[in-house]
C-alpha positions in Angstrom: 26.9 -35.7 -11.7 25.1 -33.2 -13.8 24.1 -29.8 -12.4 20.4 -30.5 -13.0 20.7 -33.7 -11.0 22.3 -31.9 -8.1 19.7 -29.2 -8.2 16.9 -31.8 -8.3 18.3 -33.7 -5.3 18.9 -30.5 -3.3 15.5 -29.2 -4.3 13.9 -32.4 -3.2 15.6 -32.3 0.2 14.4 -28.7 0.7 10.8 -29.3 -0.4 10.5 -32.5 1.6 12.0 -30.9 4.6 9.6 -28.0 4.3 6.7 -30.3 4.1 7.7 -32.3 7.1 8.4 -29.2 9.2 5.0 -27.8 8.1 3.4 -31.0 9.3 5.2 -30.9 12.7 4.3 -27.2 13.0 0.6 -27.7 12.2 0.2 -30.8 14.4 2.6 -30.2 17.3 4.3 -26.8 17.6 1.4 -24.4 16.8 -1.2 -26.1 19.0 1.4 -26.3 21.9 2.2 -22.6 21.3 -1.6 -21.7 21.3 -2.1 -23.5 24.6 1.2 -23.6 26.5 -0.5 -24.3 29.8 -1.6 -27.8 28.6 0.5 -30.9 28.6 0.7 -32.8 25.3 -1.6 -35.5 26.7 -4.1 -32.8 27.8 -4.0 -31.1 24.5 -4.6 -34.4 22.7 -7.5 -35.2 25.0 -9.1 -31.7 24.5 -8.9 -32.1 20.7 -10.0 -35.7 20.5 -13.8 -35.0 20.3 -13.5 -32.4 17.6 -12.6 -32.1 13.9 -9.0 -32.7 14.8 -8.9 -36.1 13.1 -10.0 -34.7 9.7 -7.6 -31.7 10.1 -4.8 -34.1 11.0 -5.6 -36.3 7.9 -5.4 -33.2 5.7 -2.0 -32.3 7.2 -0.7 -35.8 6.7 -1.9 -35.9 3.0 -0.2 -32.5 2.4 3.1 -33.8 4.0 2.9 -37.0 1.9 2.5 -34.9 -1.3 5.3 -32.7 -0.3 7.6 -35.6 0.0 6.4 -37.6 -3.1 6.2 -34.7 -5.7 9.9 -33.7 -5.4 10.8 -37.4 -5.6 8.8 -37.8 -8.8 10.6 -34.6 -10.0 14.0 -36.3 -9.6 12.8 -39.2 -11.7 11.5 -36.8 -14.4 14.8 -34.9 -14.4 16.8 -38.0 -14.8 14.6 -39.1 -17.8 13.8 -35.9 -19.6 17.2 -34.1 -18.9 15.8 -30.5 -18.9 18.1 -27.5 -18.5 19.4 -26.8 -15.0 17.6 -23.4 -15.0 14.3 -25.1 -15.6 14.9 -27.6 -12.9 15.8 -24.8 -10.4 12.6 -22.9 -11.4 10.4 -26.0 -10.9 11.8 -26.7 -7.5 11.4 -23.1 -6.5 7.8 -23.2 -7.5 7.3 -26.4 -5.5 8.8 -24.7 -2.5 6.7 -21.5 -3.1 3.5 -23.7 -3.1 4.3 -24.5 0.5 2.8 -21.2 1.4 -0.7 -21.7 0.1 -0.7 -25.4 1.2 0.6 -24.3 4.6 -2.3 -21.8 4.9 -4.9 -24.5 4.1 -3.5 -27.1 6.5 -2.8 -24.7 9.4 -6.2 -23.0 8.9 -8.0 -26.3 9.5 -5.9 -27.3 12.5 -5.8 -23.7 13.8 -9.6 -23.3 13.7 -10.0 -26.6 15.5 -7.6 -25.5 18.3 -9.3 -22.1 18.5 -12.8 -23.6 18.7 -11.9 -26.3 21.2 -9.6 -24.4 23.5 -11.0 -20.9 23.2 -7.9 -19.3 22.0 -7.4 -16.8 19.2 -6.7 -18.1 15.7 -3.7 -17.4 13.7 0.0 -18.4 13.7 1.1 -19.1 17.2 4.6 -20.6 16.7 7.7 -18.9 15.3 8.2 -21.9 13.1 5.0 -21.1 11.2 6.2 -17.5 10.6 9.6 -18.8 9.3 7.9 -21.3 6.9 5.8 -18.4 5.5 8.9 -16.3 5.0 10.6 -19.1 3.2 7.6 -19.6 0.9 7.5 -15.9 0.2 11.2 -15.7 -0.7 10.8 -18.8 -2.8 7.9 -17.2 -4.6 10.0 -14.2 -5.6 13.0 -16.4 -6.6 10.6 -18.7 -8.6 9.4 -15.7 -10.6 12.9 -14.6 -11.3 14.0 -18.1 -12.2 11.1 -18.6 -14.5 11.8 -15.3 -16.3 15.5 -16.2 -16.6 14.8 -19.7 -17.8 12.4 -18.4 -20.4 14.6 -15.5 -21.6 17.9 -17.3 -22.0 18.2 -20.4 -24.2 19.9 -23.4 -22.7 23.6 -23.6 -23.6 24.4 -25.6 -26.7 25.7 -29.0 -26.1 29.0 -30.0 -27.5 28.9 -32.3 -30.5 30.0 -35.8 -29.6 
């Protein structure tokens, strides 16, 4: 199996895992951390009459895109056969985009939780903090990978 394929598959697993964990954090972990005195049923009931449905839809769309985009990337890598450095840079960029996407989806759910339960806004769960750190590290690595991919030409292929 070519290095680019391994990188694409590993990158897809990382990006999809990030997206799913972001969804779990936004819909379950962060609201529970914001109001630990409520049971899950009480929390769902408290949020039922608010903008929670539209916020939840936004989170689910973001998770679906976070799973589908890397899968499309695997197909493109198989068809176009780009250099491994370019594949790594592309998947690091996708992982880094989890930061801004995470901000948007957790902002909507966080504001709904804050408005309905009278708690402060912000990140309440340690998972949310960890996701933001991963996105920040991926951003730095993506910049380095893009620079390296642009500076070094791909190795020449052996004549067949």
